[in-house]
C-alpha positions in Angstrom: 69.7 -1.0 -35.6 70.2 2.7 -36.3 73.7 3.6 -37.4 74.9 7.0 -36.4 78.1 8.6 -37.7 79.5 11.0 -35.1 82.3 13.3 -36.1 83.9 16.6 -35.4 87.2 18.3 -35.7 89.9 17.7 -33.1 89.1 19.7 -30.0 85.4 20.0 -30.9 84.3 17.9 -28.0 83.2 14.9 -30.1 84.4 12.4 -27.4 82.3 14.2 -24.8 79.2 13.8 -26.9 80.0 10.1 -27.4 80.5 9.6 -23.7 77.1 11.2 -23.0 75.4 9.1 -25.7 76.9 6.0 -24.1 75.4 7.1 -20.8 72.0 7.3 -22.4 72.3 3.7 -23.7 74.0 4.0 -27.1 76.5 1.3 -28.3 79.5 3.5 -29.0 82.2 2.2 -31.4 85.2 4.5 -31.0 87.4 4.5 -34.1 90.2 6.3 -32.3 90.3 3.7 -29.5 90.4 0.9 -32.1 93.1 2.7 -34.0 95.2 2.5 -30.8 94.4 -1.1 -30.2 95.5 -2.2 -33.7 99.1 -0.8 -33.1 99.6 -2.0 -29.6 102.8 -4.0 -28.9 102.8 -7.4 -30.5 100.3 -6.5 -33.2 100.9 -6.8 -37.0 99.8 -3.1 -37.2 102.7 -1.9 -35.0 105.2 -4.0 -36.9 104.0 -2.4 -40.2 104.2 1.1 -38.7 107.8 0.4 -37.6 108.8 -1.1 -40.9 107.4 2.0 -42.7 108.4 4.8 -40.5 111.4 3.5 -38.6 112.5 2.0 -35.3 112.7 5.5 -33.8 108.9 5.6 -33.7 109.0 3.2 -30.7 109.4 4.3 -27.1 111.9 2.4 -24.9 109.1 0.3 -23.6 108.2 -0.9 -27.1 105.0 1.2 -27.4 104.3 3.5 -30.3 105.6 7.1 -29.8 102.4 8.7 -31.0 103.6 12.3 -30.5 106.7 11.7 -32.6 104.7 9.9 -35.3 102.1 12.6 -35.2 104.7 15.3 -35.9 105.8 13.4 -39.0 102.4 12.5 -40.5 100.5 15.7 -39.7 103.2 17.7 -41.4 103.1 15.7 -44.7 99.9 14.5 -46.4 101.9 11.7 -48.2 103.1 10.3 -44.9 99.7 10.5 -43.4 98.3 8.6 -46.3 100.9 5.9 -45.7 99.9 5.6 -42.1 96.2 5.5 -43.0 96.9 2.7 -45.5 98.2 0.6 -42.6 95.7 1.4 -39.9 92.4 2.0 -41.7 91.8 -1.6 -43.0 92.5 -3.0 -39.5 90.2 -0.6 -37.9 87.5 -1.4 -40.5 87.7 -5.1 -39.7 87.4 -4.6 -36.0 84.5 -2.2 -36.4 82.6 -4.8 -38.4 83.1 -7.3 -35.6 81.7 -4.9 -33.0 78.8 -3.9 -35.2 77.8 -7.6 -35.6 77.8 -8.0 -31.8 75.4 -5.1 -31.2 71.9 -6.2 -30.0 68.8 -5.8 -32.2 67.2 -2.4 -32.1 70.4 -0.7 -30.8 71.4 2.8 -31.5 75.0 2.3 -32.6 77.2 5.4 -32.6 80.3 5.3 -34.6 82.8 7.9 -33.3 84.7 8.6 -36.5 87.2 11.6 -36.6 87.8 11.4 -40.3 84.2 10.7 -41.5 84.1 13.7 -43.9 87.7 13.3 -45.1 87.1 9.7 -46.1 83.7 10.1 -47.7 82.0 7.9 -45.1 78.7 9.8 -44.6 76.6 7.4 -46.9 77.5 4.5 -44.5 75.3 5.9 -41.7 71.6 6.6 -41.2 72.3 9.9 -39.5 75.5 11.9 -39.5 76.0 14.1 -36.3 78.7 16.8 -36.4 80.0 18.3 -33.2 80.9 21.9 -34.1 83.1 24.5 -32.5 84.9 27.5 -33.8 88.6 27.0 -34.7 89.8 29.4 -32.0 87.9 27.5 -29.4 89.3 24.2 -30.5 92.8 25.5 -30.6 92.5 26.8 -27.1 91.3 23.5 -25.8 94.1 21.6 -27.5 96.7 23.9 -26.0 95.2 24.2 -22.5 93.7 20.8 -22.0 96.0 18.5 -24.0 99.2 20.4 -23.6 99.9 20.7 -27.3 102.0 23.5 -28.7 100.0 26.0 -30.8 102.0 24.9 -33.9 101.2 21.2 -33.4 97.6 21.9 -32.6 97.2 24.0 -35.8 98.9 21.3 -37.8 96.4 18.7 -36.6 93.4 21.0 -37.2 94.7 21.8 -40.8 95.3 18.1 -41.6 91.6 17.5 -41.1 88.6 18.6 -43.2 87.5 22.2 -42.9 84.6 23.2 -40.7 82.5 23.8 -43.9 83.3 20.4 -45.3 82.1 18.7 -42.1 79.0 20.8 -41.8 78.2 19.9 -45.5 77.7 16.2 -44.6 75.8 16.8 -41.3 72.2 15.7 -40.8 72.4 17.1 -37.2 74.8 19.7 -35.8 75.6 19.8 -32.1 77.2 23.3 -31.3 79.8 23.0 -28.5 81.1 26.4 -27.9 79.2 26.8 -24.6 78.9 25.2 -21.2 78.8 21.5 -20.2 75.1 22.0 -19.2 74.3 23.3 -22.6 76.0 20.3 -24.2 74.1 17.9 -21.8 70.8 19.4 -23.0 71.6 19.2 -26.7 72.7 15.5 -26.3 69.6 14.7 -24.4 67.5 16.1 -27.3 69.5 14.2 -29.8 69.2 10.9 -27.9 65.4 11.3 -27.8 65.4 11.7 -31.5 67.7 8.7 -32.1 65.8 6.4 -29.7 62.5 7.3 -31.4 64.1 6.5 -34.8 65.3 3.1 -33.6 61.9 2.3 -32.0 60.1 3.2 -35.2 62.2 0.6 -37.1 61.0 -2.3 -35.0 61.0 -3.9 -31.5 64.1 -3.5 -29.4 
C-alpha cells in the first residue's frame, strides 16, 4: 500500500482533487467526513462537545450547529485546541480501521486538512499539497460556500500559512485555473502514484 497525505488550505480545492483521485481508483479516507461522523447525534463525541462548549451548540433537531461552533473556535486558538482534543483521537481511531480494510497494493489517499499544522507529514509516503492563492480561496469561500468575508478570513488564518504547507509538500498541485487543467494535473499525479504502488509489489 502507498500512503498519500493530501492537504491544502480551506478553499484550495483539495476535496476536488480527492474526488478525482477516487475516480481513478484511489481509496480515499476523508478526515473531514470522519470528523463529522464522530460528532453525529448519539455519539460520545457530540456529548463531549456539548459538555465542553455548551448546550447552545446544538440545533433544535439535536445536531451540532457547526457554524456557531466554528465562530467560537476559529476566533480563539485555545478553544480550537479544546475541540481538537475531543475530535482528533476519535478520528485517528476510525482512520486506522479504514486503513486496515484497504486491499493490498492500494493507493490510499488521506484527505487531511490539518496535515501541516499537526506535523503529520512523516506518516505518509508522499505528501500532496493543493495550492491556490489566498485571494482565490477567499473568493471561493464567499461565492461558493456563502461565508462572510470575515468568517472566511478567520478560517484561512486559523490554518497553516501557504508557505508552511508548501514546505512539507513532495508534490504541489496548483489549482488557480480551470477544471480541465486540474483534471490533467490529477491524471499525471495518478499515473505517478499507481506506478509507485505497482513497484512495491503485486496488487
